[in-house]
C-alpha positions as MATLAB code, in Angstrom:
seq = 'MFGFVVLAAALVAAGREAWRAPSFRGAALSLLLVLVTGTVFYRVHEHWSVLESLYFSVTTGLTIGYGDLAPTTTLSRVFTMIYAASAVSLFAMVGGLLARTGLAHRRSLRHRDPS';
ca = [
      96.482  130.287  159.626;
      94.930  127.526  156.981;
      96.269  125.056  159.147;
      94.724  126.213  162.231;
      91.248  126.736  160.294;
      91.658  122.981  159.240;
      92.670  121.901  162.961;
      89.599  123.814  164.221;
      86.994  122.446  161.768;
      88.298  118.790  162.692;
      88.052  119.705  165.860;
      84.359  120.950  165.917;
      83.184  117.834  163.666;
      84.929  115.405  166.406;
      83.044  117.529  169.157;
      79.772  117.177  167.501;
      80.167  113.309  167.067;
      81.582  112.766  170.413;
      78.617  114.755  172.083;
      76.448  111.675  171.052;
      78.263  109.664  173.228;
      77.159  109.810  176.995;
      80.212  109.041  178.460;
      81.437  112.326  176.616;
      78.772  114.386  177.650;
      79.304  113.181  181.102;
      83.076  114.011  181.124;
      82.429  117.328  179.155;
      79.730  118.689  181.568;
      81.985  117.343  184.634;
      84.971  119.386  183.390;
      82.751  122.426  182.823;
      81.354  122.438  186.435;
      85.052  121.699  187.784;
      86.041  124.793  185.999;
      83.023  126.825  187.024;
      83.643  125.629  190.727;
      87.476  126.761  190.382;
      86.512  130.041  189.113;
      84.165  130.788  191.661;
      86.187  129.364  194.364;
      89.282  131.713  193.176;
      87.090  134.761  192.565;
      85.813  134.483  196.022;
      89.047  133.473  198.103;
      91.847  135.211  195.917;
      89.721  138.157  195.282;
      90.714  137.956  191.413;
      88.540  138.717  188.538;
      86.521  136.249  186.975;
      88.898  136.237  183.903;
      91.852  135.544  186.077;
      90.108  133.119  188.147;
      89.007  131.111  184.987;
      92.455  131.651  183.385;
      94.136  130.039  186.579;
      91.393  127.391  186.669;
      92.374  126.221  182.922;
      96.258  126.626  182.936;
      96.071  124.731  186.252;
      94.105  121.983  184.542;
      96.096  121.902  181.540;
      99.302  121.659  183.906;
     100.512  124.711  181.982;
     101.177  126.754  185.223;
     102.602  129.992  183.941;
     103.168  131.269  187.397;
     101.745  134.685  186.997;
      98.988  133.830  189.455;
      99.358  131.641  192.460;
      97.296  130.788  195.633;
      97.857  132.968  198.697;
      96.521  131.330  201.476;
      96.571  127.924  203.197;
      93.000  126.941  201.881;
      93.381  128.075  198.532;
      96.632  125.981  198.322;
      94.794  122.951  199.744;
      91.870  123.720  197.277;
      94.111  123.934  194.277;
      95.822  120.285  195.127;
      92.630  118.766  195.047;
      91.250  120.971  192.270;
      94.571  120.052  190.001;
      93.946  116.296  190.562;
      90.498  116.222  189.201;
      90.820  119.061  186.463;
      93.834  117.181  185.014;
      91.991  114.110  185.179;
      88.937  115.537  183.318;
      90.819  117.397  180.837;
      92.759  114.175  180.020;
      89.496  111.895  179.723;
      87.674  114.464  177.718;
      90.841  114.960  175.383;
      91.082  111.370  174.889;
      87.459  111.002  174.128;
      87.536  113.706  171.671;
      90.487  112.025  169.866;
      89.120  108.763  169.821;
      85.993  109.683  168.337;
      87.924  112.140  165.874;
      89.974  109.280  164.560;
      87.171  106.867  164.443;
      84.973  109.468  162.381;
      87.861  109.942  160.318;
      88.294  106.262  159.754;
      84.785  105.914  158.786;
      85.007  108.577  156.320;
      88.120  106.795  154.353;
      86.101  103.490  154.386;
      83.207  105.092  152.716;
      85.178  107.047  150.090;
      87.279  104.389  148.071;
      89.573  107.004  146.516;
];
């Protein structure tokens, strides 16, 4: 549990630092827009609840794909192919920018503290 708290604190610190960069803000807001679009689409076309739609959007974007939910119509399947390509790319971009910022922040803290 302690490790999770430390990791969460580092993630929050990296997120605050990353938010200052326009490239991170743009990628994060684009990811949010893609998640909202996917959630609304699946809610309307698959008649899933908002939570199920968001869950499917996130698990698809993170390439987890548990298989408990799956698109049933041709339109939904085509949308999912296009959605997955953009969501996976944006999740990777946001994660990469966040990791780069977090590592840079840790390096700067080490250089300030001579111990």
